C-alpha positions in Angstrom: 99.6 153.4 115.9 96.1 154.9 115.9 94.3 154.8 119.3 91.4 152.4 119.4 88.0 154.1 119.3 86.2 152.4 122.2 82.5 152.2 121.6 80.0 152.8 124.4 76.2 152.3 124.7 74.5 154.4 127.4 70.9 153.2 127.9 68.6 155.6 129.9 64.9 154.8 129.5 63.3 157.6 131.5 62.6 161.3 130.7 64.3 164.3 129.2 65.9 165.4 132.5 67.4 162.0 133.1 69.0 162.1 129.6 70.5 165.5 130.4 71.9 164.1 133.7 74.0 161.6 131.7 76.3 164.4 130.5 78.8 164.2 133.4 79.1 160.5 132.6 79.7 161.3 128.9 82.3 163.9 130.0 84.1 161.2 132.1 84.1 158.7 129.3 85.6 161.3 126.9 88.2 162.1 129.6 89.2 158.5 129.8 88.9 157.7 126.0 89.0 161.0 124.1 88.1 159.2 120.9 85.3 157.2 122.4 82.2 156.7 120.2 79.1 157.1 122.4 75.6 156.0 121.5 72.6 156.8 123.6 69.6 154.5 123.9 66.5 156.5 125.1 62.8 156.6 125.0 61.4 158.0 121.7 61.7 161.8 121.8 63.6 162.2 125.0 67.0 162.5 123.5 66.2 165.7 121.6 68.2 167.9 124.0 71.4 166.2 123.0 70.7 165.5 119.4 73.0 168.3 118.2 75.7 167.4 120.8 78.9 166.5 119.0 79.9 164.2 121.9 77.1 161.8 120.9 77.6 159.6 117.8 74.0 158.3 117.6 70.8 158.4 119.5 68.8 155.1 119.4 65.2 155.2 120.4 63.0 152.6 122.2 59.2 152.7 122.2 57.6 153.5 125.5 55.8 150.4 126.5 52.5 152.1 127.1 52.2 154.0 123.8 52.0 151.3 121.1 50.1 148.1 120.5 51.6 144.9 121.7 52.3 143.6 118.1 54.0 146.8 117.0 56.0 147.0 120.2 57.3 143.5 120.0 58.3 144.0 116.3 60.1 147.3 117.0 61.8 145.7 120.1 63.0 142.9 117.9 64.5 145.3 115.4 66.2 147.3 118.2 67.7 144.1 119.8 68.9 143.0 116.4 70.7 146.3 115.8 72.3 146.2 119.3 73.5 142.7 118.6 75.1 143.7 115.3 76.8 146.8 116.7 80.2 145.9 118.2 80.1 147.8 121.5 83.1 147.6 123.9 81.0 148.8 126.9 77.3 148.9 127.8 76.0 151.1 130.6 72.4 150.5 131.6 71.1 153.2 133.9 67.5 152.2 134.5 65.9 149.0 135.8 63.2 147.9 133.3 63.4 144.1 132.5 63.9 144.9 128.9 67.3 146.4 129.8 68.5 142.9 130.8 67.5 141.6 127.4 69.4 144.4 125.7 72.5 143.7 127.8 72.4 140.1 126.8 72.5 141.2 123.1 75.9 142.7 123.8 77.6 139.3 124.3 81.1 140.4 123.7 80.8 143.7 125.6 81.6 144.6 129.1 78.2 145.7 130.6 76.9 147.0 133.9 73.4 147.5 135.3 71.9 149.2 138.3 71.3 147.3 141.6 67.7 147.4 142.7 65.8 145.5 145.4 63.1 144.4 143.0 65.7 143.1 140.5 67.8 141.0 142.7 67.0 137.9 140.7 69.5 135.6 138.9 68.2 136.7 135.4 68.9 140.4 136.1 72.2 139.9 137.8 73.6 137.4 135.2 72.5 139.7 132.4 75.4 142.1 133.1 79.2 141.7 133.6 78.8 143.7 136.8 76.2 145.5 139.0 76.7 149.0 140.4 74.9 150.4 143.4 71.7 152.5 143.3 71.6 156.1 144.3 70.7 155.7 147.9 70.9 159.2 149.3 73.4 160.3 146.7 72.7 162.3 143.5 71.7 160.4 140.3 74.7 161.9 138.6 77.0 160.3 141.3 75.1 157.0 140.8 75.6 157.2 137.1 79.4 157.7 137.5 79.6 154.7 139.7 78.9 152.6 136.6 82.4 153.4 135.4 84.0 152.0 138.5 82.0 148.8 138.0 83.5 148.6 134.5 87.0 149.0 135.9 87.4 152.5 134.5 88.7 155.5 136.4 89.2 159.2 135.5 91.5 161.9 136.8 88.8 164.5 136.3 88.0 165.8 139.8 85.3 168.3 138.8 81.9 166.8 138.0 80.0 169.1 135.6 76.6 169.0 134.1 77.1 170.3 130.6 75.0 171.3 127.6 76.4 172.2 124.2 74.3 174.9 122.5 75.2 175.0 118.8 75.4 178.3 116.9 72.3 177.5 114.9 70.3 177.5 118.2 71.9 180.8 119.2 70.6 182.3 116.0 67.1 180.8 116.5 66.8 182.2 120.1 68.0 185.6 118.9 65.1 185.6 116.4 62.6 184.5 119.0 63.7 187.3 121.3 63.3 189.8 118.5 59.8 188.5 117.6 58.6 188.7 121.3 60.5 191.9 122.2 62.6 190.1 124.9 65.5 192.4 125.6 67.4 193.8 128.5 66.7 192.3 131.9 64.4 189.3 131.8 63.8 186.2 133.8 62.4 182.8 133.0 59.6 181.0 134.9 59.1 177.4 133.9 55.9 176.8 135.8 55.0 173.3 134.8 56.2 169.8 135.5 55.4 166.4 134.0 53.6 165.3 137.2 50.7 167.2 138.7 52.0 166.5 142.2 55.0 168.7 141.5 53.0 171.8 140.6 52.9 175.0 142.5 49.8 177.3 142.9 49.0 179.3 139.8 48.2 182.4 141.9 51.7 182.2 143.5 53.4 182.4 140.2 51.1 185.3 139.3 52.3 187.1 142.4 55.9 186.6 141.4 55.2 188.0 137.9 53.8 191.1 139.4 56.7 191.5 141.9 59.4 191.2 139.4 57.6 193.2 136.7 57.3 196.0 139.2 61.1 195.8 139.6 61.6 196.4 135.9 62.3 192.8 135.0 60.4 191.1 132.1 59.0 187.7 133.0 59.1 185.0 130.3 56.8 182.0 130.9 57.8 178.7 129.3 56.4 175.2 128.9 56.5 172.2 126.7 54.1 171.8 123.7 51.5 169.8 125.7 48.1 171.4 125.5 47.5 171.1 129.3 50.8 172.8 130.0 50.0 175.7 127.7 46.6 176.1 129.3 48.3 176.2 132.7 50.5 179.1 131.6 47.5 180.9 130.2 45.7 180.6 133.5 48.8 182.1 135.3 49.0 184.9 132.8 45.3 185.8 133.4 45.8 185.9 137.2 48.7 188.3 137.1 48.0 192.1 137.1 51.1 192.8 135.0 51.9 191.5 131.5 54.3 188.6 130.9 55.7 187.1 127.8 54.2 183.7 127.1 56.4 181.3 125.2 54.5 178.2 126.2 55.2 175.5 123.6 57.1 177.8 121.4 60.7 176.6 122.0 62.4 173.3 121.8 64.4 172.1 124.8 67.7 173.2 123.4 66.2 176.6 122.5 64.8 176.9 126.0 68.4 176.3 127.2 69.7 179.2 125.2 66.8 181.4 126.5 67.5 180.4 130.2 71.3 180.9 129.7 70.8 184.6 128.8 68.3 185.3 131.6 69.0 187.3 134.7 67.6 184.4 136.8 65.3 181.3 136.6 62.5 180.0 138.8 61.1 176.6 138.3 60.0 173.2 139.6 61.4 169.7 139.8 61.5 169.3 136.0 63.9 169.1 133.1 64.0 173.0 132.9 65.7 173.2 136.3 68.4 170.8 135.2 68.8 172.9 132.0 69.2 176.0 134.2 71.9 174.1 136.2 73.7 173.1 132.9 73.9 176.6 131.6 75.0 178.0 135.0 72.2 180.6 135.6 71.2 181.8 139.0 67.8 180.4 140.1 65.4 178.8 142.6 63.8 175.3 142.2 60.9 174.1 144.3 60.6 170.5 145.4 57.6 168.7 146.8 57.5 164.8 146.7 60.9 164.2 145.1 64.1 163.6 147.1 66.3 166.6 146.4 69.4 164.6 147.4 68.8 162.5 144.3 67.3 165.0 141.9 68.4 168.6 142.8 69.8 170.7 140.0 73.6 170.1 139.9 74.7 173.7 140.5 75.6 175.8 143.4 74.0 178.8 141.6 70.5 177.3 142.2 68.8 177.4 145.6 66.6 174.5 146.5 63.4 174.8 148.5 62.4 171.3 149.7 59.8 169.9 152.0 61.0 169.1 155.5 59.3 167.2 158.3 58.4 170.5 159.9 56.2 171.7 157.0 52.6 172.1 158.1 49.8 169.8 157.0 48.1 171.1 153.8 44.3 171.3 154.2 43.9 170.9 150.4 46.2 168.0 149.7 47.2 166.5 153.1 44.5 163.9 153.1 45.4 162.6 149.6 47.3 159.4 148.9 50.7 159.0 147.4 52.8 161.9 146.4 50.0 164.4 146.3 50.0 165.0 150.1 53.7 166.2 149.7 52.5 169.2 147.8 54.3 172.6 147.3 51.6 174.6 148.9 53.9 175.2 151.9 56.1 177.5 149.8 55.1 181.1 149.7 56.0 183.6 147.1 57.9 185.6 149.8 60.1 182.6 150.5 61.0 182.3 146.8 61.8 186.0 146.6 63.9 185.7 149.8 65.9 182.7 148.4 66.6 184.5 145.2 67.6 187.7 146.9 70.2 185.8 149.0 71.7 184.4 145.8 72.4 187.9 144.5 73.8 189.2 147.8 
């Protein structure tokens, strides 16, 4: 008798890095049900890094609430809810806490569903929208929080090793080989991903320029990368102008999965709290990631090959940002280029 193909919906309405962090959960599901059919529900465009992953059956997209008109948003949401209702899912896992997730879960009437516990959502409508509620991250990693959803569904796996994974198809390997040829990227090179989606997570441009000069003097080519956003590309251009030595600027010239192949083949990686650091962890490259306002216990790259520099209570008051409100006063200015170099050297010892 043929094994039933249990169908899963994993809903993660956040950013590219959050989508990548679902891969250990996907691995666990495949461990429990090797023939499981897994659909991802993500914000439009954020599932691109997994769109060629053969573990994923389908990527469904929801419109970010702030990017479309109300009428268009309501119409598209209606179509999405209708499709969810028509699809016969066995399990639904909802990893973020927007109220629309509760509506989506209610469309999966015959499914076993689970949602995240959250202080702001401890209302009857939220709690009764799911078959069960699983605990938030607390001081644990988001990957561990995601895996708790399986326990809430009554599912357990014998897989003792939790791995962040990224499948890079052969077509992408060929593309990155062509990019390397076009930009004369050969031999020893490293990748600096100098940008983050939030300005509060950025490091000083002149500090990155100093690192470019340091590693170029050691005979290592420095490759600068960013997303396609104009402000990110301009940020890279500023860093490039500040450095005395030449670097290779690939700002906006790679997709996320191509970036993964580029980082995988690098000698090392240096970056910020962004999707690129999670990519570096997934492809198991040596690197350093710098944290400012974010909690590294929740968001650190899931790899013992990447060293984390994070803000502690002993870090000195920043004269530029210390007076600012919110996350900006938890800036990265306390991190010197020498400290990054030291962290990286220790990884190679």
